[in-house]
C-alpha positions as CSV (number, residue, x, y, z in Angstrom):
1,X,138.1,55.4,109.0
2,X,141.1,57.6,108.6
3,X,142.1,56.0,105.4
4,X,138.7,56.3,104.2
5,X,138.5,60.0,104.8
6,X,142.0,60.5,103.3
7,X,140.7,58.7,100.1
8,X,137.8,60.7,99.8
9,X,139.8,63.9,100.2
10,X,142.1,62.8,97.4
11,X,139.1,62.8,95.1
12,X,139.5,66.2,93.4
13,X,135.8,66.4,92.2
14,X,134.5,65.7,95.8
15,X,136.9,68.3,97.3
16,X,135.9,70.8,94.4
17,X,132.2,70.3,95.1
18,X,132.9,70.8,98.9
19,X,134.8,74.0,98.1
20,X,131.8,75.2,96.1
21,X,129.2,74.3,98.7
22,X,131.4,75.9,101.5
23,X,132.2,79.2,99.6
24,X,128.4,79.6,98.7
25,X,127.3,79.1,102.3
26,X,130.0,81.5,103.6
27,X,129.2,84.2,101.1
28,X,125.4,84.1,101.3
29,X,124.5,82.5,104.5
30,X,126.0,85.1,106.8
31,X,123.2,87.5,105.6
32,X,120.1,85.4,105.8
33,X,119.1,86.4,109.4
34,X,118.8,90.1,108.5
35,X,116.8,89.6,105.1
36,X,113.0,89.5,104.7
37,X,110.3,90.2,102.2
38,X,110.3,92.7,99.4
39,X,108.5,93.9,96.4
40,X,106.3,91.1,94.7
41,X,106.6,89.0,97.9
42,X,103.8,90.9,99.4
43,X,100.9,90.2,97.1
44,X,101.7,86.6,97.2
45,X,102.0,86.5,101.1
46,X,98.5,88.4,101.3
47,X,97.0,86.0,98.8
48,X,98.2,82.9,100.4
49,X,97.0,84.2,103.9
50,X,93.7,85.7,102.8
51,X,92.7,83.5,100.0
52,X,94.6,80.2,100.5
53,X,97.5,78.6,98.7
54,X,95.2,77.6,96.0
55,X,94.7,81.2,95.0
56,X,98.3,81.5,93.9
57,X,97.6,79.6,90.9
58,X,95.1,81.9,89.3
59,X,97.2,84.7,90.5
60,X,99.7,84.0,87.6
61,X,97.1,82.8,84.9
62,X,97.5,86.0,83.1
63,X,101.2,85.6,82.3
64,X,102.8,82.4,83.4
65,X,100.2,79.8,84.6
66,X,102.6,77.0,85.2
67,X,104.6,79.1,87.5
68,X,101.5,79.7,89.6
69,X,101.3,75.9,90.2
70,X,105.0,75.6,91.3
71,X,104.7,78.8,93.4
72,X,101.6,77.4,95.1
73,X,103.4,74.3,96.1
74,X,106.4,76.1,97.3
75,X,104.1,78.4,99.5
76,X,102.5,75.1,100.9
77,X,105.9,73.8,101.7
78,X,107.6,76.9,103.0
79,X,104.8,78.9,104.5
80,X,105.3,82.5,105.9
81,X,108.6,82.3,107.6
82,X,111.3,84.5,105.7
83,X,114.1,82.2,106.5
84,X,112.4,79.2,104.7
85,X,112.3,81.1,101.5
86,X,115.9,82.4,101.9
87,X,117.1,78.9,102.5
88,X,115.1,77.4,99.5
89,X,116.5,80.2,97.2
90,X,120.0,79.6,98.2
91,X,119.5,76.0,97.6
92,X,118.4,76.5,94.0
93,X,121.1,78.9,93.5
94,X,123.6,76.4,94.8
95,X,121.9,73.6,92.6
96,X,122.3,75.9,89.5
97,X,126.0,76.3,90.4
98,X,126.7,72.8,90.7
99,X,124.9,72.1,87.4
100,X,127.0,74.7,85.8
101,X,130.0,72.9,87.2
102,X,128.8,69.6,86.0
103,X,128.5,71.0,82.4
104,X,132.1,72.6,82.6
105,X,133.6,69.2,83.8
106,X,131.8,67.4,81.0
107,X,133.0,69.8,78.2
108,X,136.3,70.6,79.5
109,X,137.3,67.7,81.9
110,X,141.0,68.4,82.0
111,X,140.7,71.7,83.4
112,X,139.9,70.9,86.9
113,X,141.1,74.2,88.9
114,X,139.9,76.4,86.1
115,X,136.4,74.9,85.9
116,X,136.1,75.0,89.8
117,X,137.1,78.6,89.8
118,X,134.6,79.5,87.1
119,X,132.0,77.9,88.9
120,X,132.5,80.1,92.0
121,X,132.5,83.1,89.6
122,X,129.2,81.9,88.3
123,X,127.8,81.6,91.8
124,X,128.8,85.1,92.8
125,X,128.4,86.7,89.5
126,X,127.6,90.5,90.2
127,X,125.1,90.8,87.4
128,X,122.5,89.0,89.4
129,X,121.9,90.8,92.8
130,X,118.3,89.9,93.7
131,X,118.9,86.6,95.7
132,X,117.8,88.2,98.8
133,X,114.4,88.9,97.4
134,X,114.0,85.1,98.0
135,X,110.3,84.7,97.9
136,X,110.0,86.0,94.3
137,X,113.3,85.1,92.9
138,X,113.3,81.4,93.9
139,X,111.1,81.0,90.7
140,X,113.9,82.3,88.5
141,X,116.5,80.3,90.4
142,X,114.3,77.2,90.0
143,X,113.6,77.6,86.4
144,X,117.3,78.5,85.6
145,X,118.6,75.7,87.8
146,X,116.5,73.0,86.1
147,X,117.5,74.4,82.7
148,X,121.3,73.9,83.7
149,X,120.4,70.4,84.9
150,X,118.7,69.6,81.6
151,X,121.8,70.6,79.7
152,X,124.1,68.7,82.0
153,X,122.1,65.7,81.8
154,X,122.0,65.8,78.0
155,X,125.8,66.1,78.0
156,X,126.1,63.3,80.5
157,X,123.8,61.0,78.3
158,X,126.5,61.5,75.5
159,X,129.2,60.3,77.8
160,X,127.5,57.4,79.3
161,X,127.8,54.0,77.7
162,X,125.2,52.3,79.8
163,X,122.0,52.2,77.8
164,X,119.7,52.4,80.9
165,X,121.8,55.3,82.1
166,X,121.7,57.1,78.8
167,X,117.9,56.8,78.6
168,X,117.3,57.8,82.1
169,X,119.5,61.0,81.6
170,X,117.7,61.8,78.3
171,X,114.3,61.5,79.6
172,X,115.2,63.6,82.7
173,X,116.8,66.2,80.6
174,X,113.8,66.6,78.2
175,X,111.3,66.7,81.2
176,X,113.4,69.5,82.8
177,X,113.4,71.3,79.5
178,X,109.6,71.4,79.5
179,X,109.6,72.4,83.0
180,X,111.9,75.5,82.6
181,X,110.3,76.7,79.5
182,X,106.8,76.8,81.0
183,X,108.0,78.9,83.9
184,X,110.0,81.6,82.2
185,X,109.4,82.1,78.6
186,X,112.5,84.5,78.1
187,X,114.9,81.8,79.2
188,X,114.2,80.0,75.8
189,X,117.6,81.6,74.8
190,X,119.2,78.8,77.1
191,X,118.3,76.5,74.2
192,X,121.1,78.5,72.2
193,X,123.5,77.4,75.0
194,X,122.5,73.8,74.7
195,X,123.0,73.8,71.0
196,X,126.4,75.6,71.2
197,X,127.6,73.0,73.7
198,X,126.3,70.1,71.9
199,X,127.8,71.2,68.7
200,X,131.2,71.9,70.3
201,X,131.3,68.5,72.0
202,X,130.2,66.6,68.9
203,X,132.8,68.5,66.8
204,X,135.5,67.6,69.2
205,X,134.5,64.0,69.0
206,X,135.2,63.7,65.4
207,X,132.2,65.2,63.5
208,X,134.2,67.7,61.5
209,X,132.1,68.2,58.4
210,X,129.3,70.4,58.6
211,X,126.6,67.9,57.2
212,X,127.9,65.2,59.6
213,X,127.8,67.6,62.5
214,X,124.3,68.7,61.7
215,X,122.9,65.2,61.5
216,X,124.6,64.1,64.8
217,X,123.3,67.3,66.5
218,X,119.7,66.6,65.1
219,X,119.9,63.0,66.4
220,X,120.5,64.3,69.9
221,X,118.4,67.5,69.7
222,X,115.1,66.4,68.2
223,X,113.2,65.7,71.5
224,X,114.2,69.2,72.9
225,X,113.2,70.7,69.4
226,X,109.7,69.1,69.8
227,X,109.4,70.4,73.4
228,X,110.4,74.0,72.3
229,X,108.1,73.8,69.3
230,X,105.1,72.7,71.5
231,X,105.8,75.4,74.0
232,X,106.3,78.2,71.2
233,X,103.1,77.1,69.5
234,X,101.1,77.3,72.9
235,X,102.7,80.7,73.7
236,X,102.3,82.2,70.1
237,X,98.9,80.9,69.1
238,X,97.0,79.6,72.2
239,X,97.9,81.6,75.2
240,X,97.2,85.4,75.3
241,X,99.1,87.0,78.2
242,X,97.5,90.2,79.8
243,X,100.8,91.9,80.3
244,X,102.6,93.6,77.5
245,X,105.8,91.8,78.0
246,X,104.2,88.3,77.9
247,X,101.4,89.3,75.3
248,X,102.8,88.0,71.9
249,X,100.1,89.7,69.9
250,X,100.9,93.1,71.4
251,X,104.5,92.5,71.0
252,X,104.1,91.5,67.4
253,X,101.9,94.4,66.7
254,X,104.5,96.8,68.1
255,X,107.1,95.3,65.7
256,X,104.9,95.4,62.5
257,X,103.8,99.0,63.1
258,X,107.4,100.3,63.3
259,X,109.6,97.5,62.0
260,X,112.5,99.7,61.3
261,X,112.7,101.2,64.8
262,X,112.1,98.0,66.5
263,X,114.8,96.3,64.5
264,X,117.4,98.8,65.4
265,X,116.3,98.8,68.9
266,X,116.7,95.0,69.1
267,X,120.2,95.2,67.6
268,X,121.4,98.2,69.8
269,X,119.6,96.9,72.8
270,X,121.3,93.4,72.4
271,X,124.7,95.0,72.0
272,X,124.3,97.2,75.0
273,X,123.1,94.4,77.3
274,X,126.0,92.2,75.9
275,X,128.5,94.7,77.2
276,X,126.5,95.1,80.5
277,X,126.5,91.4,81.2
278,X,129.9,90.5,79.9
279,X,131.9,93.5,81.1
280,X,130.2,96.3,83.1
281,X,128.4,93.7,85.4
282,X,131.8,92.9,87.1
283,X,132.4,96.6,88.0
284,X,129.3,98.9,87.7
285,X,127.1,97.8,90.7
286,X,130.2,96.9,92.7
287,X,131.6,100.5,92.2
288,X,128.2,101.9,93.6
289,X,128.1,99.4,96.5
290,X,131.7,100.0,97.4
291,X,131.5,103.8,97.3
292,X,128.4,103.8,99.4
293,X,129.4,101.2,102.0
294,X,130.3,101.9,105.5
295,X,133.9,101.1,106.7
296,X,132.6,98.5,109.0
297,X,130.7,96.8,106.2
298,X,133.5,96.9,103.9
299,X,135.6,95.1,106.6
300,X,133.1,92.4,107.0
301,X,132.8,91.9,103.3
302,X,136.5,91.8,102.9
303,X,136.8,89.4,105.7
304,X,134.2,87.0,104.1
305,X,136.1,87.4,100.7
306,X,139.3,86.3,102.5
307,X,137.7,83.2,104.0
308,X,136.5,82.2,100.5
309,X,140.0,82.9,99.0
310,X,141.6,80.9,101.8
311,X,139.4,77.9,100.9
312,X,140.3,78.4,97.3
313,X,143.9,78.6,98.2
314,X,143.7,75.3,100.2
315,X,142.0,73.7,97.2
316,X,144.7,75.0,94.8
317,X,147.4,73.6,97.1
318,X,145.9,70.2,97.1
319,X,145.3,70.3,93.4
320,X,149.1,70.8,93.0
321,X,150.3,68.3,95.3
322,X,147.8,65.4,94.9
323,X,146.1,65.7,91.5
324,X,148.7,67.3,89.2
325,X,145.8,69.3,88.0
326,X,148.0,72.1,86.6
327,X,150.3,69.8,84.5
328,X,147.3,68.1,83.1
329,X,145.8,71.5,82.1
330,X,149.0,72.8,80.7
331,X,149.1,69.6,78.5
332,X,145.6,70.2,77.2
333,X,146.4,73.7,76.2
334,X,144.5,77.0,77.0
335,X,141.1,77.0,75.5
336,X,140.7,80.9,75.6
337,X,139.3,80.9,72.1
338,X,136.6,78.3,72.8
339,X,135.6,80.2,76.2
340,X,135.3,83.5,74.1
341,X,133.2,82.5,71.2
342,X,131.2,80.1,73.5
343,X,130.6,82.7,76.0
344,X,129.7,85.3,73.3
345,X,127.1,82.8,71.7
346,X,125.4,82.0,75.1
347,X,125.3,85.6,76.0
348,X,123.6,86.6,72.8
349,X,121.3,83.9,72.8
350,X,120.2,84.5,76.4
351,X,119.8,88.3,75.8
352,X,118.0,88.4,72.4
353,X,114.6,87.2,73.9
354,X,114.7,89.5,76.6
355,X,115.3,92.6,74.5
356,X,112.7,91.2,71.9
357,X,110.0,91.3,74.6
358,X,110.7,94.9,75.5
359,X,112.8,94.3,78.5
360,X,116.4,94.8,79.3
361,X,119.2,94.1,81.7
362,X,119.4,96.9,84.3
363,X,122.5,96.9,86.3
364,X,121.3,100.0,88.3
365,X,118.2,97.9,89.6
366,X,119.2,95.2,92.1
367,X,115.5,94.0,91.8
368,X,115.8,92.9,88.2
369,X,116.6,89.4,87.4
370,X,117.5,89.5,83.7
371,X,121.1,89.2,84.5
372,X,120.7,85.6,85.9
373,X,120.4,83.4,82.9
374,X,123.2,85.1,81.0
375,X,125.6,84.4,83.9
376,X,127.0,81.2,82.2
377,X,128.0,83.0,79.1
378,X,129.4,86.1,81.1
379,X,131.7,83.7,83.0
380,X,132.7,81.8,80.0
381,X,133.6,85.1,78.3
382,X,135.3,86.6,81.3
383,X,137.4,83.4,81.5
384,X,138.3,83.7,78.0
385,X,139.6,87.3,78.4
386,X,141.5,86.2,81.7
387,X,143.2,83.4,79.8
388,X,144.6,85.8,77.2
389,X,146.9,87.2,79.9
390,X,150.2,86.0,80.6
391,X,150.2,82.7,82.9
392,X,151.6,84.6,86.0
393,X,148.7,87.1,85.8
394,X,145.8,84.7,85.2
395,X,145.2,83.4,88.6
396,X,145.7,86.9,90.0
397,X,143.1,88.2,87.7
398,X,140.7,85.4,88.5
399,X,141.3,85.9,92.3
400,X,140.7,89.6,91.9
401,X,137.3,88.9,90.2
402,X,136.3,86.5,92.8
403,X,137.2,88.8,95.7
404,X,135.3,91.6,93.9
405,X,132.3,89.5,93.4
406,X,132.1,88.0,96.9
407,X,132.4,91.3,98.4
408,X,129.8,92.8,96.0
409,X,127.3,90.0,97.1
410,X,127.9,90.7,100.8
411,X,127.5,94.5,100.5
412,X,124.5,93.9,98.3
413,X,122.9,91.7,100.9
414,X,123.6,94.5,103.4
415,X,121.6,96.8,101.3
416,X,118.7,94.5,101.2
417,X,119.2,94.0,104.9
418,X,118.6,97.9,105.5
419,X,115.7,97.9,103.2
420,X,114.1,95.1,105.2
421,X,114.8,96.9,108.4
422,X,112.9,100.0,107.1
423,X,110.0,97.8,106.2
424,X,110.0,95.8,109.4
425,X,110.4,98.9,111.5
426,X,107.5,100.7,109.8
427,X,105.0,98.0,110.3
428,X,105.9,97.2,113.9
429,X,106.0,100.9,114.8
430,X,102.6,101.5,112.9
431,X,101.2,98.8,115.2
432,X,102.4,100.8,118.2
433,X,100.9,104.0,116.7
434,X,97.6,102.8,115.2
435,X,95.6,100.2,117.2
436,X,93.5,99.9,114.1
437,X,92.9,101.5,110.5
438,X,89.5,102.0,108.9
439,X,88.6,100.1,105.9
440,X,88.9,102.0,102.7
441,X,92.0,103.9,103.8
442,X,94.5,104.6,101.2
443,X,97.9,104.4,102.6
444,X,101.3,105.9,101.2
445,X,104.7,105.2,102.5
446,X,107.7,107.2,101.6
447,X,111.2,105.6,102.5
448,X,114.5,107.2,102.1
449,X,116.2,107.6,98.7
450,X,117.4,104.3,97.3
451,X,114.8,102.3,99.1
452,X,111.5,103.7,97.7
453,X,108.7,101.3,97.0
454,X,107.7,100.5,93.5
455,X,104.1,99.0,93.7
456,X,101.0,99.6,95.7
457,X,100.9,96.1,97.1
458,X,104.3,96.7,99.0
459,X,102.0,98.7,101.2
460,X,98.6,97.2,101.2
461,X,100.1,93.7,101.6
462,X,101.6,94.2,104.9
463,X,98.8,96.4,106.2
464,X,96.2,93.9,105.6
465,X,98.2,91.1,106.9
466,X,98.5,93.0,110.2
467,X,95.2,94.7,110.3
468,X,92.8,92.6,108.3
469,X,94.2,88.9,108.8
470,X,91.1,87.0,108.1
471,X,89.8,85.6,104.7
472,X,89.2,88.2,101.9
473,X,88.7,88.5,98.3
474,X,90.3,92.1,98.1
475,X,92.3,94.2,100.5
476,X,90.3,96.1,102.8
477,X,93.0,98.7,103.3
478,X,94.3,100.1,100.1
479,X,97.6,101.7,99.0
480,X,99.4,103.6,96.5
481,X,103.0,104.6,95.8
482,X,103.8,108.3,96.2
483,X,105.3,109.9,93.2
484,X,104.6,113.1,91.1
485,X,101.7,111.3,89.2
486,X,99.9,110.0,92.3
487,X,100.5,113.4,94.1
488,X,98.2,115.0,91.5
489,X,95.6,112.2,92.3
490,X,95.7,113.2,95.9
491,X,95.3,116.8,95.1
492,X,92.3,115.9,92.6
493,X,90.8,113.3,95.1
494,X,90.8,110.7,92.4
495,X,88.8,107.3,93.0
496,X,90.3,104.9,90.4
497,X,89.5,101.2,90.2
498,X,92.0,98.7,88.5
499,X,93.2,95.0,88.6
500,X,96.3,93.7,90.1
501,X,96.5,90.2,88.5
502,X,93.2,88.7,89.6
503,X,92.7,91.1,92.7
504,X,90.4,94.2,92.2
505,X,91.8,97.4,93.6
506,X,89.7,100.4,94.4
507,X,91.4,103.6,95.7
508,X,89.8,106.6,97.1
509,X,92.5,109.4,97.4
510,X,90.2,111.4,99.8
511,X,91.1,108.8,102.4
512,X,94.9,109.2,102.2
513,X,96.9,108.3,105.3
514,X,100.6,109.4,104.7
515,X,103.5,107.7,106.3
516,X,107.0,109.0,106.1
517,X,110.4,107.1,107.1
518,X,112.5,110.1,106.5
519,X,116.0,108.7,107.3
520,X,117.9,105.7,108.7
521,X,118.2,107.5,112.1
522,X,114.5,108.5,112.4
523,X,111.3,106.6,113.4
524,X,108.3,106.1,111.4
525,X,106.0,109.3,111.1
526,X,102.4,109.2,110.4
527,X,101.6,112.7,109.1
528,X,98.6,114.6,110.6
529,X,97.3,116.8,107.9
530,X,95.4,119.1,110.2
531,X,98.8,120.2,111.6
532,X,101.6,118.4,109.8
533,X,105.0,118.0,111.5
534,X,107.8,117.4,109.0
535,X,111.3,116.1,109.4
536,X,114.3,118.0,108.0
537,X,114.8,114.9,105.9
538,X,111.3,114.7,104.5
539,X,111.0,115.0,100.6
540,X,109.4,118.1,99.1
541,X,106.7,115.6,97.8
542,X,105.8,114.6,101.3
543,X,105.4,118.0,102.3
544,X,103.5,119.0,99.4
545,X,100.7,116.4,100.1
546,X,101.1,116.2,103.7
547,X,98.1,118.5,104.3
548,X,95.9,115.9,102.7
549,X,96.7,113.0,105.1
550,X,93.7,112.1,107.4
551,X,95.0,110.9,110.6
552,X,91.5,110.1,111.8
553,X,91.6,107.1,109.6
554,X,93.6,105.6,112.5
555,X,91.1,104.1,115.0
556,X,92.8,105.1,118.2
557,X,91.0,103.0,120.7
558,X,90.7,99.1,121.0
559,X,93.0,96.3,121.1
560,X,96.4,96.9,119.3
561,X,97.0,95.0,116.1
562,X,98.6,91.7,116.2
563,X,101.7,91.7,114.1
564,X,102.7,88.0,112.8
565,X,106.1,87.5,113.9
566,X,106.6,84.7,111.4
567,X,106.5,87.4,108.7
568,X,107.8,90.5,110.3
569,X,110.1,89.1,112.8
570,X,110.3,89.6,116.6
571,X,109.1,92.8,118.0
572,X,111.7,95.6,118.2
573,X,113.0,96.7,121.5
574,X,110.8,99.6,123.1
575,X,113.2,102.2,122.5
576,X,112.8,105.8,121.6
577,X,110.5,105.2,118.7
578,X,108.0,103.2,120.8
579,X,107.5,106.3,123.0
580,X,107.3,108.6,120.0
581,X,104.6,106.5,118.5
582,X,102.7,106.2,121.8
583,X,103.0,110.0,122.1
584,X,101.7,110.5,118.7
585,X,98.8,108.4,119.5
586,X,97.9,110.5,122.5
587,X,98.4,113.5,120.5
588,X,95.6,112.4,118.2
589,X,93.1,112.0,121.0
590,X,94.4,115.0,123.0
591,X,95.5,113.1,125.9
592,X,98.4,115.5,127.0
593,X,98.8,114.0,130.5
594,X,99.6,110.6,128.9
595,X,102.2,112.4,126.7
596,X,103.8,114.1,129.9
597,X,104.1,110.5,131.5
598,X,105.7,109.0,128.1
599,X,108.1,112.1,128.3
600,X,109.1,111.3,131.9
601,X,109.7,107.6,131.1
602,X,111.6,108.3,128.1
603,X,113.9,110.7,130.0
604,X,114.2,108.2,132.9
605,X,115.5,105.7,130.3
606,X,118.0,108.4,128.8
607,X,116.2,107.9,125.5
608,X,116.4,110.8,122.9
609,X,115.4,111.6,119.5
610,X,117.8,111.5,116.5
611,X,115.3,113.3,114.3
612,X,114.3,116.6,116.0
613,X,110.8,116.6,114.6
614,X,110.0,113.8,116.9
615,X,110.0,115.8,120.1
616,X,107.2,118.0,118.8
617,X,104.5,115.8,120.1
618,X,106.2,115.9,123.6
619,X,106.7,119.7,123.2
620,X,103.0,120.2,122.6
621,X,101.9,117.8,125.3
622,X,104.0,119.6,127.9
623,X,102.6,122.9,127.0
624,X,99.0,121.6,127.1
625,X,99.5,119.9,130.2
626,X,100.8,123.0,131.9
627,X,104.3,122.0,132.1
628,X,105.5,125.2,130.2
629,X,108.9,125.4,131.7
630,X,109.7,121.8,130.7
631,X,108.3,122.6,127.3
632,X,110.6,125.7,127.1
633,X,113.6,123.5,128.2
634,X,112.9,121.1,125.5
635,X,112.4,123.8,122.9
636,X,115.8,125.1,123.7
637,X,117.7,121.9,123.6
638,X,116.0,120.2,120.6
639,X,114.0,122.7,118.5
640,X,115.4,126.1,118.5
641,X,117.4,126.7,115.4
642,X,115.8,123.8,113.6
643,X,114.0,125.9,110.9
644,X,113.1,123.0,108.7
645,X,111.0,121.6,111.5
646,X,109.7,124.9,113.0
647,X,108.7,126.9,109.8
648,X,106.1,124.4,108.4
649,X,104.6,124.0,111.7
650,X,104.5,127.7,112.5
651,X,102.9,128.2,109.2
652,X,100.1,125.9,110.4
653,X,99.9,127.6,113.8
654,X,99.4,131.1,112.5
655,X,95.7,130.3,113.1
656,X,93.7,127.9,115.3
657,X,94.3,124.4,113.8
658,X,90.8,123.5,114.8
659,X,91.3,120.9,117.4
660,X,88.2,120.1,119.3
661,X,87.6,122.3,122.4
662,X,87.7,119.3,124.7
663,X,91.5,118.8,123.7
664,X,92.5,122.0,125.3
665,X,95.1,122.6,122.6
666,X,96.9,125.8,123.6
667,X,98.0,126.9,120.2
668,X,98.7,130.4,121.2
669,X,101.3,129.5,123.8
670,X,102.9,126.9,121.6
671,X,103.1,129.4,118.7
672,X,104.6,131.8,121.2
673,X,107.3,129.5,122.3
674,X,108.0,127.8,119.0
675,X,107.7,130.7,116.6
676,X,108.5,134.0,118.5
677,X,111.3,132.8,120.6
């Protein structure tokens, strides 16, 4: 047994694969428990729960029909548990990395340690930072992974002498080509990667003349050319996408109407994204994450990077002692020129379809995934640049890039973890605050800077999963993103209707329910437009439209909503925010005695507000319950001097806010203490 293990560990390929797997799990696996759902995940989760897994297929019929089939199957398999999607996405990230490793070993078999390190750089490439958005991005990772497997199988078929093995590899390779093209059309640029690698391998095998090389390439590539041609014919002449980025007719019309401008945009956009993916991706987002990270998180990311570097060091030590990998690589020469031109070609081929469809790589947006499929080219290009250095600096440069990349991925996961915490806390706290919400309500949620929502379904998805969990053809509770444009819709009282894929969305801005999560230290705040209380951290946009928020859209009685833990995680501990939400609910119905009880309970537990605006319901409750001395003490300790909180409230209290007489709201006493003290 011991000898068998020793023999296995003397197999360099096996140890390299083990290193790749362990480094990937260490880097990404640590963060999985704190990640959740984001962005486009929500409309899929809602559709799957409300309309069944089969509804996911027509959901994507307007842009990528085959992806809807794959997505539906994945949903049936993985369900609603976030951890399932995280593990599944990571699995495809790893499969893609191992396929890239396979490709490198087939093309540059003598450069063992170099190709292993390049694979690690590929897996941790900081130009792709949306792996934590696992539900949505597993599509991209699946498509990209199968594309790389297709290329690896094609190259393996060239190296296989066994006829059955050659045919099997070829058939699987062609099938996977059809698979990935029908999922993401802009990844067709990876066929350029296939051709570049094929031409390079055949040229190195002896096909030096252009004519002979072309014939040899055609002999191998013709099945792939047929698959690509069939796909392009279907995409260009049969299928008509509803989205601008996937509608060929609209794209062609844009080019024909202004050919010179579009041509210049294509050239400059390709050049810009080439620099972004090949150079700036290694430093731009890492710089942002490093400068905004807390020291504790920096320490954790550095520790994880140290573990990865330790594993790499052990592998390199074994490579030197057991496999003589360095000597073999030195004898083969340093292929920096091949890496440079191959990387440049792969990058250009990957980028051009993205730019041509009106999109671009955006390093400032961690949600974007257009930096994923150029990753192989970026790593090849970076390796070529590093190999131009003096030998004594090469490994240091590769190690530096590796440390930087691992730390970036860890810090990036921390960013996504904080984002999920805002979402998770918001919906759990809303369940404490609102037993039910009326149909037709238009909810808007404002998160802190850097975490704003982008689409309406990021709000109506979770709301309907919590408050309307049964079958439905359209969301009963609606939503919109708060921005300058929708602020005018609120003021005008607009009532637009539109389509979100195959879901009809009708919004009535008269029924606004405004929710704010002003800072990381605050609780979720439901804004009561009749007498709004604002946090010092609330944006001016929230304060501009807060008076239009109808807290009566919340049904204050009945059984509290049931939050599905498999989606939103376990219920948070009942700390300060729990008592604040219950006090806000009591404020809505004028139950001042209940607020007094909640205040006493919070004090007994030594709970306190980090956001001073959150003591206002308790202050009001104490005054209206006749506990004026307690109210004055609370005012002196938490409210006095907080003009950002007091001034907007005092403006509202300059006249009777109009609460029902049965509430017994003593606005004069509250105004006297709050505004004249």
